[in-house]
C-alpha positions as semicolon CSV with decimal commas, in nm:
position;residue;x (nm);y (nm);z (nm)
1;M;3,954;-0,197;0,975
2;T;3,631;-0,301;1,138
3;R;3,290;-0,278;0,969
4;A;3,186;0,001;1,209
5;V;3,492;0,212;1,119
6;C;3,431;0,153;0,746
7;L;3,068;0,256;0,785
8;L;3,154;0,577;0,970
9;S;3,420;0,653;0,709
10;S;3,161;0,613;0,432
11;L;2,922;0,842;0,617
12;A;3,190;1,106;0,656
13;T;3,255;1,097;0,280
14;I;2,885;1,144;0,206
15;L;2,859;1,436;0,451
16;L;3,151;1,614;0,284
17;A;3,061;1,544;-0,078
18;G;2,684;1,515;-0,078
19;C;2,571;1,847;0,071
20;G;2,447;1,975;-0,264
21;G;2,244;1,671;-0,358
22;P;1,868;1,665;-0,409
23;Q;1,655;1,683;-0,096
24;M;1,344;1,494;0,005
25;D;1,033;1,712;-0,018
26;A;0,784;1,607;0,250
27;S;0,525;1,842;0,100
28;Q;0,487;1,601;-0,191
29;M;0,338;1,336;0,040
30;T;-0,042;1,316;0,041
31;A;-0,278;1,162;0,294
32;A;-0,537;0,905;0,197
33;R;-0,856;1,066;0,073
34;P;-1,144;0,982;-0,164
35;V;-0,986;0,957;-0,509
36;D;-1,067;0,852;-0,862
37;L;-0,869;0,529;-0,883
38;G;-0,927;0,495;-1,255
39;A;-0,765;0,832;-1,321
40;I;-0,447;0,763;-1,121
41;E;-0,403;0,389;-1,178
42;A;-0,134;0,431;-1,444
43;T;0,088;0,651;-1,227
44;M;0,022;0,524;-0,877
45;S;0,302;0,333;-0,705
46;P;0,187;-0,028;-0,636
47;S;0,253;0,012;-0,264
48;A;0,161;0,381;-0,226
49;G;-0,139;0,323;0,000
50;Y;-0,028;-0,006;0,152
51;R;0,016;-0,012;0,528
52;I;0,298;-0,232;0,654
53;G;0,209;-0,510;0,897
54;V;0,377;-0,768;1,117
55;G;0,552;-1,032;0,907
56;D;0,602;-0,807;0,604
57;R;0,948;-0,800;0,449
58;L;1,101;-0,476;0,327
59;N;1,393;-0,346;0,125
60;V;1,541;-0,016;0,246
61;R;1,762;0,192;0,018
62;V;1,963;0,492;0,141
63;F;2,089;0,687;-0,158
64;Q;2,470;0,671;-0,194
65;V;2,513;0,482;0,134
66;P;2,519;0,110;0,049
67;D;2,619;0,013;0,404
68;L;2,282;0,146;0,525
69;S;2,080;-0,013;0,244
70;V;1,933;-0,340;0,368
71;D;1,727;-0,611;0,196
72;N;1,474;-0,854;0,339
73;L;1,411;-0,671;0,665
74;L;1,139;-0,844;0,868
75;T;0,871;-0,647;1,052
76;D;0,886;-0,832;1,383
77;T;0,604;-0,912;1,626
78;S;0,663;-0,577;1,798
79;G;0,600;-0,401;1,468
80;N;0,962;-0,290;1,424
81;I;1,247;-0,338;1,179
82;Q;1,614;-0,327;1,278
83;M;1,828;-0,075;1,091
84;P;2,208;-0,027;1,108
85;L;2,317;0,258;1,339
86;I;1,967;0,367;1,442
87;G;1,837;0,031;1,566
88;A;1,465;-0,045;1,598
89;V;1,229;0,161;1,382
90;R;0,852;0,131;1,406
91;S;0,720;0,015;1,068
92;A;0,382;-0,152;1,133
93;G;0,090;0,073;1,047
94;L;0,295;0,303;0,824
95;T;0,295;0,328;0,447
96;P;0,632;0,276;0,274
97;D;0,652;0,652;0,210
98;E;0,584;0,731;0,576
99;L;0,849;0,482;0,688
100;S;1,097;0,634;0,442
101;V;1,045;0,974;0,602
102;E;1,082;0,830;0,953
103;I;1,409;0,652;0,871
104;A;1,543;0,965;0,699
105;A;1,457;1,174;1,005
106;R;1,634;0,932;1,239
107;L;1,945;0,923;1,018
108;S;1,955;1,301;0,985
109;E;1,962;1,347;1,361
110;R;2,322;1,223;1,392
111;Y;2,461;1,062;1,079
112;L;2,355;1,210;0,743
113;R;2,253;1,543;0,600
114;N;1,934;1,527;0,393
115;P;1,934;1,147;0,350
116;Q;1,715;1,008;0,075
117;V;1,546;0,683;0,173
118;T;1,325;0,450;-0,027
119;V;1,127;0,163;0,129
120;T;0,978;-0,117;-0,079
121;V;0,749;-0,395;0,043
122;T;0,881;-0,719;-0,108
123;A;0,654;-0,967;0,072
124;A;0,327;-0,880;0,244
125;A;0,211;-1,132;0,501
126;S;-0,044;-0,944;0,707
127;Q;-0,295;-0,782;0,472
128;K;-0,631;-0,945;0,408
129;V;-0,923;-0,871;0,180
130;T;-1,281;-0,996;0,211
131;V;-1,456;-1,115;-0,107
132;D;-1,830;-1,172;-0,077
133;G;-2,148;-1,182;-0,281
134;A;-2,185;-1,375;-0,606
135;V;-1,846;-1,549;-0,608
136;T;-1,768;-1,919;-0,603
137;K;-1,592;-1,920;-0,265
138;P;-1,670;-1,614;-0,050
139;G;-1,422;-1,558;0,229
140;V;-1,126;-1,367;0,372
141;Y;-0,807;-1,397;0,165
142;E;-0,448;-1,303;0,240
143;M;-0,284;-1,064;-0,004
144;R;0,076;-1,113;-0,110
145;G;0,201;-0,775;-0,224
146;A;0,007;-0,541;-0,452
147;T;-0,326;-0,700;-0,547
148;S;-0,583;-0,580;-0,800
149;L;-0,960;-0,614;-0,797
150;L;-0,951;-0,888;-1,061
151;Q;-0,686;-1,079;-0,868
152;S;-0,890;-1,055;-0,547
153;I;-1,199;-1,197;-0,714
154;A;-0,987;-1,469;-0,873
155;M;-0,876;-1,575;-0,523
156;A;-1,245;-1,643;-0,454
157;E;-1,248;-1,857;-0,773
158;G;-1,430;-1,596;-0,973
159;P;-1,789;-1,472;-0,996
160;T;-2,082;-1,707;-1,035
161;R;-2,250;-1,742;-1,375
162;I;-2,549;-1,533;-1,266
163;A;-2,350;-1,246;-1,112
164;D;-2,412;-0,892;-1,233
165;L;-2,055;-0,793;-1,318
166;T;-2,143;-0,431;-1,384
167;K;-2,198;-0,368;-1,014
168;V;-1,907;-0,467;-0,792
169;A;-1,877;-0,267;-0,470
170;V;-1,553;-0,208;-0,280
171;F;-1,593;-0,086;0,079
172;R;-1,294;0,093;0,234
173;T;-1,218;0,310;0,538
174;I;-1,058;0,639;0,430
175;D;-0,948;0,887;0,697
176;G;-1,170;0,705;0,947
177;Q;-1,477;0,735;0,722
178;R;-1,641;0,430;0,568
179;S;-1,652;0,474;0,191
180;V;-1,766;0,273;-0,109
181;A;-1,695;0,271;-0,482
182;V;-1,871;0,077;-0,757
183;F;-1,677;-0,087;-1,041
184;D;-1,781;-0,241;-1,371
185;L;-1,597;-0,574;-1,364
186;A;-1,708;-0,659;-1,718
187;A;-1,543;-0,342;-1,849
188;I;-1,225;-0,417;-1,652
189;R;-1,210;-0,768;-1,797
190;Q;-1,246;-0,628;-2,148
191;G;-0,974;-0,371;-2,096
192;R;-1,218;-0,078;-2,118
193;A;-1,149;0,025;-1,758
194;A;-0,845;0,012;-1,530
195;D;-0,809;-0,277;-1,286
196;P;-0,778;-0,091;-0,952
197;Q;-0,556;-0,191;-0,663
198;V;-0,727;-0,314;-0,348
199;F;-0,588;-0,258;0,000
200;G;-0,586;-0,447;0,328
201;D;-0,924;-0,465;0,504
202;D;-1,117;-0,383;0,185
203;I;-1,450;-0,563;0,147
204;I;-1,546;-0,658;-0,208
205;V;-1,905;-0,747;-0,290
206;V;-1,969;-0,890;-0,636
207;D;-2,323;-0,808;-0,755
208;T;-2,464;-0,541;-0,525
209;S;-2,808;-0,702;-0,534
210;R;-2,666;-0,933;-0,265
211;L;-2,641;-0,643;-0,021
212;S;-2,903;-0,550;0,236
213;A;-3,184;-0,323;0,119
214;R;-3,029;-0,026;0,305
215;M;-2,689;-0,076;0,146
216;Q;-2,845;-0,127;-0,196
217;D;-3,003;0,215;-0,157
218;V;-2,661;0,363;-0,073
219;V;-2,483;0,192;-0,362
220;S;-2,759;0,268;-0,614
221;L;-2,675;0,639;-0,582
222;I;-2,313;0,579;-0,685
223;P;-2,229;0,537;-1,054
224;A;-1,963;0,285;-1,157
225;L;-1,695;0,553;-1,192
226;A;-1,430;0,410;-0,956
227;I;-1,476;0,704;-0,718
228;F;-1,494;0,639;-0,344
229;R;-1,776;0,820;-0,166
230;A;-1,844;0,837;0,206
231;Y;-2,170;0,697;0,342
């Protein structure tokens, strides 16, 4: 029996036996918005806000259908991955949750009823973070998977000896709006505050006194509470 026949046979079994299984609830998905990172750090998935890019490698799991579960899928230069049965699926620019929903929708069109799909980023090649200000080696650094604020600063070989660690700004675009949050790096190092995840295209500035006068005025109005505010 060929692989294609075996695969279709497996799908038929799932369609007959799996109609009563749990369903994906798209209403549970939330769009990016200003959030208190410290409050959700313990429960947030490491790749929840990560946007897939060209060169990233993914694992795709389809519940109870091992023939459709694929490891080490490469996001090619066109921004697609290649899935069994459904072929090319656009992945670049989507979060893992968004891609899971897209794959599930494509599978449900012809092959499965209420498929449950999970996408995991196993190797991130395209995301970069900028670390500036009072660090040993300011620059743009490539992130490999989930990366925290401490890890990002470590890539720049750490803060200088005269840096004010109580005022570290992270600039981020959220829903098209430029936002900033201020973190107390000293408290994070001492375990008194959560070490937040940083995302691709974030700009980290250690010691906000290194910012322009205008930006210092903006940041001075924001307490170090790990809350992103638009400016």
